[in-house]
C-alpha positions in Angstrom: 29.6 46.0 -2.0 31.0 48.6 0.5 28.8 51.5 1.7 30.6 54.4 3.3 28.8 56.2 6.1 27.3 59.5 5.2 28.8 62.4 7.1 26.4 64.5 9.3 27.9 67.7 10.6 26.4 70.1 13.2 27.1 72.4 16.1 25.3 72.4 19.5 25.0 75.6 21.4 23.8 75.4 25.0 22.8 78.3 27.3 21.4 78.5 30.8 21.9 79.7 34.4 22.9 76.2 35.6 23.7 72.8 34.1 20.2 71.8 35.2 18.4 74.3 32.9 20.5 74.3 29.8 18.6 74.9 26.5 20.2 73.4 23.4 20.2 74.8 19.8 21.4 72.6 16.9 22.6 74.0 13.6 22.1 72.8 10.9 19.2 70.4 11.5 20.4 66.7 11.8 17.3 65.0 10.2 17.6 67.3 7.2 21.0 65.7 6.5 19.8 62.1 6.6 18.7 60.1 3.6 15.2 59.0 2.6 13.5 61.0 5.3 15.1 59.1 8.1 14.8 60.4 11.7 17.0 60.1 14.8 16.3 61.0 18.4 19.1 63.4 19.5 19.6 64.8 22.9 22.6 66.4 24.7 24.2 66.5 28.1 27.1 68.6 29.5 30.6 67.4 28.8 34.0 68.5 30.2 34.3 71.7 32.2 36.3 74.2 30.1 36.5 77.0 32.7 34.8 80.4 32.8 31.4 78.7 33.1 31.8 76.9 29.8 31.3 73.2 29.2 31.6 70.8 26.3 28.7 68.8 25.0 28.1 65.1 24.8 25.6 64.1 22.0 23.3 61.1 22.3 21.9 59.6 19.1 19.0 57.2 19.7 20.0 57.0 23.4 23.7 56.2 22.8 26.4 58.7 23.7 28.8 59.4 20.9 31.9 61.5 20.4 32.6 63.4 17.2 33.6 61.1 14.4 31.6 58.1 15.7 29.6 56.0 13.2 26.1 55.1 14.2 24.0 53.2 11.7 24.7 54.6 8.2 26.0 57.9 9.4 29.2 59.4 10.8 28.4 62.2 13.2 30.8 65.1 13.3 30.0 67.8 15.8 31.2 70.4 18.2 29.4 71.9 21.1 29.7 74.6 23.7 27.6 75.4 26.8 27.9 78.9 28.2 26.3 79.5 31.6 25.2 82.8 33.0 24.9 82.1 36.7 22.6 84.4 38.7 24.4 86.3 41.4 22.9 85.5 44.8 21.9 88.4 47.0 23.1 88.5 50.6 20.2 87.7 52.9 19.2 90.4 55.3 19.3 88.0 58.3 22.0 87.2 60.8 23.1 83.6 60.1 24.7 83.4 63.5 21.3 83.9 65.3 19.1 80.9 64.6 16.1 82.8 66.0 16.4 85.2 63.2 16.2 82.6 60.5 12.7 82.7 58.9 13.4 80.4 55.9 13.8 83.3 53.5 17.5 82.8 53.1 20.8 81.5 54.5 24.5 81.6 53.8 24.4 78.3 52.1 21.6 76.6 50.1 20.3 73.2 50.9 19.4 71.6 47.5 18.8 68.0 48.5 15.5 66.7 47.1 15.4 63.0 47.9 15.2 62.9 51.7 18.9 62.3 52.4 21.2 65.0 53.8 21.2 67.8 51.3 23.8 69.5 49.2 25.6 72.6 50.5 27.2 75.0 48.0 29.8 77.4 49.3 32.0 79.4 46.9 31.3 77.1 44.0 32.0 73.9 45.9 29.2 71.3 46.3 29.2 68.8 49.1 26.8 66.1 50.4 26.8 62.9 52.5 26.1 59.8 50.4 26.2 56.1 51.3 28.5 53.9 49.2 28.0 50.1 48.6 29.8 47.1 47.2 27.8 44.6 45.0 29.4 41.1 44.6 27.6 37.9 43.6 24.3 39.6 44.1 25.0 40.6 47.7 25.2 44.2 48.8 27.5 45.3 51.6 28.1 48.7 53.0 31.3 50.6 52.2 30.4 53.5 54.4 29.0 57.0 54.3 31.2 59.6 52.7 31.2 63.3 52.4 31.3 64.0 48.6 32.9 67.4 47.7 32.7 68.2 44.0 34.1 71.1 42.0 34.7 71.4 38.3 38.2 69.9 38.5 37.8 66.9 40.9 35.8 65.0 43.4 37.0 64.3 47.0 35.6 61.6 49.3 36.0 61.7 53.1 34.5 59.1 55.5 32.0 60.5 58.0 31.6 57.5 60.3 27.8 57.6 59.8 25.8 54.7 58.3 23.1 55.7 55.9 20.6 53.0 54.7 20.3 51.9 51.1 18.2 54.4 49.1 14.8 53.3 47.9 13.8 56.2 45.6 12.0 55.5 42.3 14.0 55.1 39.1 13.0 58.2 37.0 15.5 58.1 34.1 18.4 56.1 32.6 21.8 57.5 31.6 24.6 55.2 30.6 28.2 56.1 29.9 31.4 54.1 29.1 34.8 55.4 29.9 38.4 54.4 30.8 39.0 55.3 34.4 42.5 55.6 35.9 43.6 55.1 39.5 47.0 54.7 41.0 46.6 50.9 40.4 46.0 51.2 36.6 43.4 51.9 34.0 40.2 50.0 33.0 37.0 50.4 31.1 33.9 51.0 33.2 30.2 51.5 32.5 28.5 54.1 34.6 24.7 54.1 35.0 22.5 56.7 36.6 18.8 55.9 37.1 17.5 59.1 38.6 18.5 58.1 42.1 21.7 56.0 42.4 25.0 55.8 40.5 26.4 52.4 39.5 30.0 51.7 38.5 30.6 48.4 36.7 33.9 47.0 35.2 33.6 45.9 31.6 37.1 44.4 31.0 39.6 42.4 32.9 41.8 45.4 33.7 38.8 47.2 35.3 37.8 44.1 37.3 41.3 43.9 38.6 41.2 47.5 39.6 37.9 47.0 41.5 39.3 44.0 43.4 42.6 45.8 44.2 40.8 48.9 45.4 38.4 46.9 47.6 40.8 47.1 50.5 40.4 50.9 50.5 36.6 50.7 49.7 37.3 51.8 46.1 37.3 55.4 47.2 39.7 56.5 44.4 37.8 54.7 41.7 34.5 56.1 43.0 35.9 59.7 43.0 37.1 59.3 39.4 33.7 57.8 38.2 31.7 60.5 40.0 33.8 63.2 38.4 32.9 61.8 35.0 29.3 61.6 36.0 29.2 65.2 37.0 31.3 66.6 34.2 30.4 64.4 31.2 27.0 62.8 32.0 25.3 66.0 33.3 24.5 64.5 36.7 24.1 66.9 39.6 25.2 66.0 43.1 21.9 67.0 44.6 20.2 64.3 42.5 22.2 61.4 43.9 21.1 59.2 46.8 23.9 56.6 46.8 26.8 55.0 44.9 27.2 51.3 44.1 30.5 49.6 43.0 29.9 46.3 41.2 32.3 43.4 41.0 30.7 41.7 38.0 32.7 41.9 34.7 30.3 42.7 31.8 32.7 42.0 28.9 
């Protein structure tokens, strides 16, 4: 006997001032379309940047990210989503930023948004940047790749070495986000699993091609791979740069 999945169709609307405070509205209700009074836990994170302060939406059903048309359990989930942000316009502070004695903490030309005790995030003209430590994990051993200045905008992420050496972060794990995606560097393409725990971002190969990319990129500290993975984290997983304390590149193949 063959049972075809039942189609569930819905639209997700997201509004907010920033990606951190988006409120989602779903129409029509998902549970109302399920059979026999079944229930699923659905939540949403920002997807690809579409320009003009608009973003796509990634739906998570019972904790698993899905794209439209995916089958989960007895259902095929067909959806579209759009986040529209209305950023608040900052007012120019009535202080002289070139005179430190005049800084009273009421404002500055850039905003420091770090909240984990590591160097904070500066935002200037829409560009976010912060210093983060990067690590290599192989055979259970952690080694230091270096500290990099991470500059992120909606289109790409750039990494520049700073010459500093920040320690491993030891902040508590406050959440769990997992995302699987094919990442491409100049050396090829492979499937990777990216995990964020509320503090650190981990990049792990899940097929042989990805493992080969990690090994090849090791000679250059996997900077290109890390930049591609972080861009996916910011644009598709809803992670904010100011919520990161460190990045780990794993050499274990999880296939």
